[in-house]
N, C-alpha and C positions, 0 to 999 in steps of 0.2 A: 525271665525264663519264658520260653515260648509255650503256649498252650493251644491245643487244637479245640476249636469251638464249633458246635453245630449251630445253625441259624436258630434263634430263639423262637419258641412257640408263643404266639400272641393272638389275641382276639383281633379279627379283622374289623375295621371300623364299620359299625352298622350290622355286623353279622350276629346271629343269635348264638352259635356255638363255635368253638375254636376248631378249625380243621386240623388234621394231623400235620406236624412239621415234616417237610420233605427230607429225605436222606440225601447224602452227598451224591449218590448215584442218580437220584431223581433230579437233583439240581443241575447235574451235568448232562441230563438226557437230551438227545437230539430232538428238536421240535419236528412237527409233521412236515414243515416246509424248510427249505434252506434258510438259515438265520439271516444271511445277508440279503436275501430277497424280501424277507419279512422287514428287515431294517429299512430298506429302500421304500417299501410300501408305506410304513408309518411316518418316515421322514418327509415324504411329500406333503402330508397333512401338516406336520409341524413347521416345515419351511414356509408353507403358504400362510399359516396363522401368524408366525413371528414376523414375517415380511410385512403383513398388514398393519402391525403396530406402528411402523415407521414410514411406510410408503405414502400414507395420506398426509403426513406432517408438512411436506413441502407444497402440497396442493391447497392448503387452507385459504390463502388469499384468493385463489381462483374460485374455490367453492363459495366463499363469502360474496364475491362479485356476481357469480352466476345466480345464486339463490337469494340475492338482495338481503344479505345478513352482514352484521358487523364482524370485524376480526375476532372480537371477544366472544360473540355468539358462535362463530365457526369453530372455536377451540373445543366446544362441546362435542364435536365430531370425534375428537380423540378421547375426551373424558368419558363419554357415554360407553364407548367400547371398552375402556379399561375397567370401569366399574363392573360391567356385566362379566368381563373376563375374570376379575378377581373373585367374584362371588362363586362362580362355577368351579374354579381351580381346586380348592380343598374339598368340595363336595363331590367331585367326580368319582371317587372310589365307591360311594354308596350307590350311585346310579349304575355303575358298571356291575356291581353285585346284584342289583335289582333286575336289570334288564339284560345282562350279559355284556361283557366288555366289547366284543366284536360288534354286536348290534348297536350298542351305545356309541361306539366310535364312528361307525358308518352314519348313524343318525346325525351326529355332530358335524361331520364333514358335509353332509347334504344340507343341513341347516346353514352352515357357514357359506356354502357355495350359492345357495338360493338367496341368502341375505346379501351377498356380494353383488348379485345382479340387481337387486332392488336398491342398493346403495348407488350404483351407477346410473340407474334409471329414475332416481328420486326427483320429483318435480319441485319439492319445497324442502326447507331446512327441517321442518317437523318430520316429514317422511324419511329423510335421511337419518335423523337421530334415532327414529324407531328401528330402521333397518340396521343401524350400527349396534343397537342394543341386542338385537337378535343375532347379529354376526358375532358380537363378543360372547354371548351365551353359548353359541355353537363352538367358538374357538377356544373357550376357557378350558375345556377338558382335553383338548388335543395334545398339549404338551405333557401333562402327567400320564395320560394313557399311552402315548407313544414311548415315553421313557420307560414306563413299567414293562411294556411289551418287549422293548429292545433288551432291557436288562435280563428279563426272564428267558429270552431266546438264546442267550449265550451263557455258558458256564461261568462261575465266578472268576476264573483265571483270565477269561477273555472279555470281561465287562469293561475294561479300559478301552478296548477297540470299539465296543458298543457306544460308550460315552463319547469317543472321538467322532463317530458318525453323527450322534445326536448333536454334538457341538457345531457341525456344519449348519444345521438349521437354526440353532439358538444364537450362535455367535456371528455367523456370516450374514444371515438374513437381515439383521438390523443395520448392518453396514451398507448392504446393497440397496436397502429400501429407499433411502432418500435419493440415491442416484437414479434408480429405475423410476421412481415416482416423478422426479424432475424431468426426466427424458420423456415419459409418457405425457405429462402435463404440457410441456413446451411443444412437443411434436404433434400431439393429437388433442386430448382433452383430459381433465382431471377424472372424468368418469372411467377412463381406461385403467386407472390405478386400482379400480375395483373389478372391472371386467376381466382383468388378467387372472383372477382367481378361478374363473369358471373352468377353463380346460384343465388346470392343475387339480381342481377338486374332482372332476369327472374321472381323471386317471387314478387319483388316490382311492376313490370309491371302488373302482374296478380291481385294483391290486389288493386292497384290504379284504374285499369279499372273496378273492381268489386264494390268497396266501396266508392270511392271519386266522388263527384258530384260538378259541378259548381253552385255557388249561383246565384240567379236571377240577381243581379246587374252586374255580369260578363257576363251572357248570353245576357243581354240587352245593355251592354256598346259598344260604337263605338270608337275604337282607332283612334286618329287623325293621320295626316301624320307623317311618321317616321322622327325623328329629326336627319338628317344625320350629320349636323355639331356637334351637341352635342355628338353623338356616336363616331364620329371621334376624337374629343377632349378627350373623355373618354378613348379611346384606346391609345391615345398618352401619356397622363399624367400617366395613370396607368402602361403602359408598361415601361416608363422611370423610374418611381418610383421603380418598382421591379428590373430593371436592375441595377440601382444605389445602391440599398440596397444589392443586391446579389453580385455585383462585386466590390463595393467600397473599402472594406478592402483589397482585393487582389492586388489592384493597388495603395494603399496608398491614397485613397480618392481624394481630390482636387489637388494633385500633378500631376494627369493624366489629360491631356487636354480634352480627350473625356468624362471624368466624369463631368468636368466643363460645357461642352456643353450640356450634357444630363440633368444636374441639371437646367440649364437655360431654356431648352425646357420644362422641367417638371413644373417649376414655371409659365412660360408664359401660357402654355396650361391649367394648373389648374385654374389660375385666369380667363382666358378667358372662361373656362367651367363653373365656378361658376357664372360669370356675365351673360353668355348666358342662362343658365338654370333658373336663377333667374328672368330674364326679359321676357323670351319667354312665350307666352300665353299657349301653350300646350307642356311643356318640356318633354324630355325623363325621367328626374329625377326631381321630384318636391321638390326642396330644401327649398321652403317657409314653409314647414311643421316644420322646425327647429325654425321658428319664431312664428308660430301660436300655437305651443304646447310646453310649457316650459318643461314639464316632459320628453317629447321625446328628446328634445335637451340635457337635463342633462343626460338622459339614454345613448345617443350616446357618450357623453364624457366619461362616466363611463365604457361603454363596450369597448371603445378604450383603456382605462387604464387597464382594466381587461385583454384584449388580450396582451397588452404590458407586464404585469407582469407575467401572467401564462405561456406564451410561452417562456419566459426567463428561468424559472425553468424547463419546459418540455425539452428544448434544452440543458441546461447547466448541469443538473444532470447526464444524461447518458454520456455526454462528460467528466465530471469529473471522473467517474468510469473507462472510457476507457483510457484517457490520463494520469491521475495521478496514478491510481491504477492498470492499465494494464488489465482490464476486457475485454472480448470479447463483440461484439455488442449484442449478444443474452443474455449474462449474465447481462450486464448493463441494458438491457430492462427489464429483469425479476426483477432486484433489484428495479427499479422505478415503476413497474407495480402496486404495492399496492395503488398508488394514485387513480387508477380507483376504487378500493374497497371502499376508503373513499367517493368518489363521489356517488357510488351506495348506500351507506348507508345514505348519506345526502340528495340526491335529492328527494326521496319519502317523507322524513320528511318535507322538504321545500314546496313540493306540498300540503301537508296536512295543514300546519299552515300559509302559506304566506297570506291568505285572512283574517286571524284572528289577526295578529300582524302588527304593524306599520313596513312596509318593510324597512324604513330608518334605523331602529335599526338593522335589520338582515344584511343589506348590510354593515353597519359600523362594526358590529361584524366580518363579513367575511373578510373585507379588513384589519382590525386590526389584526385578527388572522393570516392572510396570511403574514402580515409584521413581526409579531413575529416569525413565522415559518421560514421566510427567514433569520432572525437573527440567529435562531437555525442552519440553514444550513451553516451559516458563521463560525460555530465552527468546521467544518470539519478539519481533519488532515490526514496524510499519514498512520496512524495506524488503521483506522476504518475498520470494516468488512462488509460483505454484509447485515447484519441485524442491524447494528448500527443506521442507519437513518430510520429504518422501521416506528417508531411511527410518526416522523414529516412528512414523505412522505404520510402516510395514512391521517393524520390530514390536510395536504394541500388539498387533494381531498375533505375532509369533509368541510373545510372552503370555498372552491370554490363553493360548492352548496349553501352556504349562500349568495353568491354574484350573481351568474348567474341567478337563478330563480327570485329573487326579482327585479333585474334590468330590466329583460324582462317584468315582470309584471307591474312595475311602469312606464316604458316607453310606453307601448302599451295600458294600460287599458282605457285611455281616448280617444283613436283613434276610429274612425268609421271604419266599415268593408271596406268601399271604399278606405280609406287611408292605409289600412293594407299592401297591396302588395308593394306599393311604400316605406312605412316606413321600412318594414323588409329588403328590398334590401339595403337601406342606413345603417341600423343597422348592418347587417352582413358584409357589406363592411368595415365599420369602425373597427369592431372586427378583421378582417383579416389584415387590414393595421396596426393596433396596434401591432399585433403579428409579422408582418414582420419587422417593425421598431424596436421593442424590441429585436428580435433575432439579427438583424444587429448591433445595438448599443452594445449589450452584447458581441458579438464576437469581435468588435473593442476594447471595454474596456478591455476585457480579454487579448488581445495581448499587448495593451499599458501598462496595469498595470503589466503584466508579465515582460516586459522590465524594467519598473521602479523598481520593487522589485529585479530583477536580478542585476541591477546596485548597489542598496543599499546593498544587501547581499555581493556581491563581494567586495565592498568598505570597508566593516567592518571586513573582514576576514584577520587576520595578517599572511601573507605568511611566515614570518620568526618566527612565534610563535612556541612554543614547541609542542602544541597540533597538529597543522597543519603538522609540520615536522614529528612527530611520526606517525600520521595517513597516511601520504604520503608514508613513508618508509615501513609501514606494507602492504599497498596495492601494492606497487611496488614489494615487495618480493613475494607476492601471485601471481600476474600476471606474474612475471618473471619466477616463477616455472612452470606456465601453458603454457606460450607463448614463453619463452626464455628470457635470461637476457636483451637483447637489447630492447625488447618490454615492459618490466615491467613498467618503469616510464611513457612512453606515454599512456599506457593503464590505469594506475592509474589516470593520469590527466583527461583522457576522462571520466572515471567513476565518478570522483568527479564533473566534469562539468555537467554531466547528473543529478547528485543529486541536483546541484545548480539550474538547469533549472526546475526540478521537484518541488522543494520548491517554486521557484518564480511563477510557474504556479498555485500552490496551493493557494498562497496569491492573485493571480489574481482572482480566483474563489471566494475567501472570499470577495473581494471588490465588485464583481458583485452582490453577494447575499445581501450585506449590502445596496447597492444603490437601489436594487430592493425593499427592505423593506421601504426605504424612499418614493418611488413612491406609494407603497401600503398605507402608512399612509396618504399621501396627498390625495389619492382617497377617503379614509375614511372620510376626512373632507368635500370633495366636495359633498358627498352624501346629505348633508343637504340643498343643493340647490333645491332638490325635494320639490314639494308641497305634503303634506300628503294626502293619498287616503284611503277612507274607503268605505265599501259596505253596502247598505241598504238591509233590508229583502226582498224588492220588486225587487232586482236586480239592483237598481240604483247605480250610482257611485257618491260619495261625495268627493269634493275637499276642503281641509282646508287650 
């Protein structure tokens, strides 16, 4: 039976007193500026921030060479940014209440833009890492603030359209990042991968200052005392998590004592953080919303699984083209870039129909399609060309739009505006954590399955067989003619071993894509934990 529900009254995270819950009329009120202009204003900041999470990845070898660092040291360029980003994400709501959301957003954009300049101008690795920490701190709040402003600028019935626009920044930017970064690095310098943020940041500051305004409840809210313990625990567990995920595979995970210690600190600080935030009267992050609102809790689970699955394919497909097929970073980025085209085609469609169709069916179709396409990816072989996987790559982006927009809509449609800032911080943090865990597990699985298949293939090759001996003799004769008789046989053995490794790596990618499909299918089943939502003609929200 359908019931009409008003958005629940809840304490704002960090606020001293609960502001009054808005009525349906207030929720649907037209903002001071055109909501689409507001949307474009905040999306510039989000697109810039999300783009920067991936644009620097293809430039790491060049950064290492220019700054006299090893490849392992250069990976801290990514890790330092992600740690600072993760710390600020859930805490952004308190800062917006304390300083005003518009003022805090402009400050974050300015910090991000200035830090981008210092990243590009950094003369040493240490200076670059410091600038990346500042950049991550400035960028961490951009996603949840932008999403909260977007959702509040549109009435509940049109929030699907708002999430579709938000998806352009969050979904398309990570796909374009490696391609744009590869082109800038190859054509100019890796420093331009950071300098490109400067004009975007300046335009974002101008538009936000001109068109974005704080709602009354933000202006009248009084932030409570800063939760020092909660913020310290948040820094500790998020930092340990990112370090463990980033460095675990390099040191064989728990065989390294410092990984075991970091994991123990991670578990203790995370449990302490959850208990502290759950019981504190005015917490930094209000976790109780996960119990009060079932749809938001289910949405957080699904956005975690979405981040887990999509970031695996975003990371693994370019790696396959580079490691197995020998493509350059730029070429590999161009091959997988059509995924962004699929998202661009699907996101406007989802924005138009999400309020007319049961969103649970849309999400199920999206996750099921994504799983089937992951199985399609598992059919890869060493003979494919640049356009062989064009159709599944485009369809992956299209299927993603069926998931991202409805999840955001279902998770937030029953939230009051006062809860939105806290909720979007948690929501975006879980998506990022899902992506980090997915990439880390996929990289580990790739290495382990490669070793497994290499042992199996080597164990089934008859070294005394006629085929092997004939092939070996032909290759030895070829290399002996090129390098000299003494080098013929060693060179032939090396070439055959390289082919063995290549084939084993190929099968490792096949396993990763197959297991990603299983996660996507499981997520498709979890969708039905949502309560069905429909919209009345008067703008009310009906929960079934």
